[in-house]
C-alpha positions in Angstrom: 12.8 288.4 129.8 11.3 287.4 133.1 14.5 286.4 135.0 17.6 288.6 135.3 21.0 287.5 136.6 24.1 289.5 137.2 27.3 287.4 137.3 30.7 288.6 138.3 33.5 286.3 137.1 37.3 286.3 137.6 40.0 284.0 136.6 43.6 284.2 137.8 46.9 282.4 137.4 49.9 282.8 139.5 52.5 282.8 136.8 51.4 282.8 133.1 50.8 279.9 132.8 50.7 278.8 136.4 48.3 277.5 139.1 45.0 279.0 138.3 41.4 279.3 139.6 38.0 280.6 138.6 35.7 282.6 140.8 32.0 283.2 140.2 29.3 285.3 142.0 25.7 284.9 140.7 23.1 287.4 141.8 19.4 286.6 140.9 17.8 290.0 140.4 14.2 291.0 140.9 12.5 294.3 140.2 11.2 296.1 143.3 9.6 299.5 142.7 11.5 299.9 139.5 14.9 299.0 141.1 16.8 295.8 140.6 17.6 294.1 143.9 19.3 290.8 144.7 16.8 288.0 145.3 19.5 285.4 146.1 23.3 285.1 145.7 25.5 282.0 145.0 29.3 281.8 144.9 31.4 279.2 143.2 35.1 278.6 142.7 37.2 276.0 141.0 40.9 275.1 140.9 41.9 274.9 137.2 45.4 273.5 137.4 48.2 275.0 135.2 46.7 277.4 132.7 47.2 281.0 131.4 45.4 283.9 132.9 43.3 284.4 129.8 42.2 280.7 129.9 41.3 281.1 133.6 39.1 284.1 132.7 37.3 282.1 130.0 36.9 279.0 132.2 35.3 281.3 134.9 32.6 282.3 132.4 32.0 278.6 131.4 31.7 277.6 135.1 29.2 280.4 135.7 27.0 279.5 132.7 27.0 275.8 133.7 26.2 276.6 137.3 23.4 279.0 136.5 21.7 276.5 134.1 21.9 273.9 136.8 20.5 276.3 139.4 17.5 277.5 137.4 16.8 274.7 134.9 16.4 274.8 131.1 13.0 276.5 130.8 13.9 279.3 133.2 17.3 279.7 131.5 15.6 280.3 128.1 13.6 283.1 129.6 16.6 284.7 131.3 18.7 287.8 130.7 22.3 287.3 132.0 24.8 290.1 132.3 28.4 289.3 133.0 30.7 291.8 134.7 34.3 290.9 134.1 37.6 292.7 134.8 39.3 291.4 131.7 38.8 293.9 128.9 40.2 291.4 126.4 37.6 288.7 127.4 34.8 291.2 127.2 35.8 292.5 123.8 36.4 289.0 122.4 33.1 287.7 123.7 31.3 290.7 122.3 32.9 290.2 118.9 35.0 293.3 119.0 38.4 291.5 118.9 39.5 288.5 116.9 40.8 285.4 118.8 44.1 284.0 117.5 45.0 281.6 120.3 43.7 278.1 119.6 43.0 277.2 123.2 41.0 280.5 123.6 39.1 279.8 120.4 38.0 276.4 121.8 36.9 278.0 125.0 35.1 280.8 123.1 33.1 278.1 121.1 32.2 276.4 124.4 30.8 279.7 125.8 29.0 280.3 122.5 27.3 277.0 122.7 26.4 277.5 126.4 25.0 280.9 125.7 22.3 279.4 123.5 20.6 278.0 126.6 19.8 281.5 127.7 17.6 284.3 126.3 20.2 287.0 126.4 23.8 287.1 127.5 25.9 290.2 127.6 29.5 290.9 128.7 30.5 294.2 130.3 34.1 295.2 131.3 34.3 296.6 134.8 37.3 297.8 136.8 39.1 295.3 139.0 38.0 297.1 142.2 34.4 296.5 141.2 35.0 292.7 141.0 36.4 292.1 144.5 34.1 289.1 145.4 35.0 287.0 142.4 38.7 287.9 142.9 38.5 286.9 146.6 37.2 283.5 145.6 40.1 283.0 143.1 42.7 284.0 145.7 41.2 281.8 148.4 41.4 278.8 146.1 44.9 279.6 145.0 46.1 280.1 148.5 44.8 276.7 149.5 46.1 274.9 146.4 49.5 276.5 146.4 50.0 275.7 150.1 49.4 272.1 149.3 52.3 272.2 146.9 54.7 273.5 149.6 
C-alpha cells in the first residue's frame, strides 16, 4: 500500500435518540526515516438530525470514507491503507466482525460501510480510549452546540 491514512471518527447524540452529529479527522501519513508523520490533515463534521448514538458513530465512518475517496480519487483509494480510530468499542467490534448486529438500522449502515470499504485497499478499525479521540469529539460538540442553540 503506497498511501496510508489515519482517521479518527466520533458520533454523538444528546439524548438517545436525540440531536446528533458526526466528527471526522483525516491524517494522510507519510514515512519519514521509518516513522509515520502527518503529510496533511482535514476535518469534517455533519449534523445528523435525530438519531441514536450508535447510528451517529456509524454515520461518522460513512462520512469519513466518502470524504477520503473524494479527496484522493478512486485510483489512489484502491492503493490505500486506512486505519480508523474510534472510541466506540461496539462499533469497532461490529465492523471487525467480532459482534453480531441485531438492530436493523445499524445493519443497513454496516452494509453501506462494507460497500464503501471496497473502494480502498485495506480498512481496519481500532478501538481507542475517548481521551485519545478529542479532535473528532470536539467537532461533534461544536456542531451540536450550534444546532441545539438554533432550537432554543
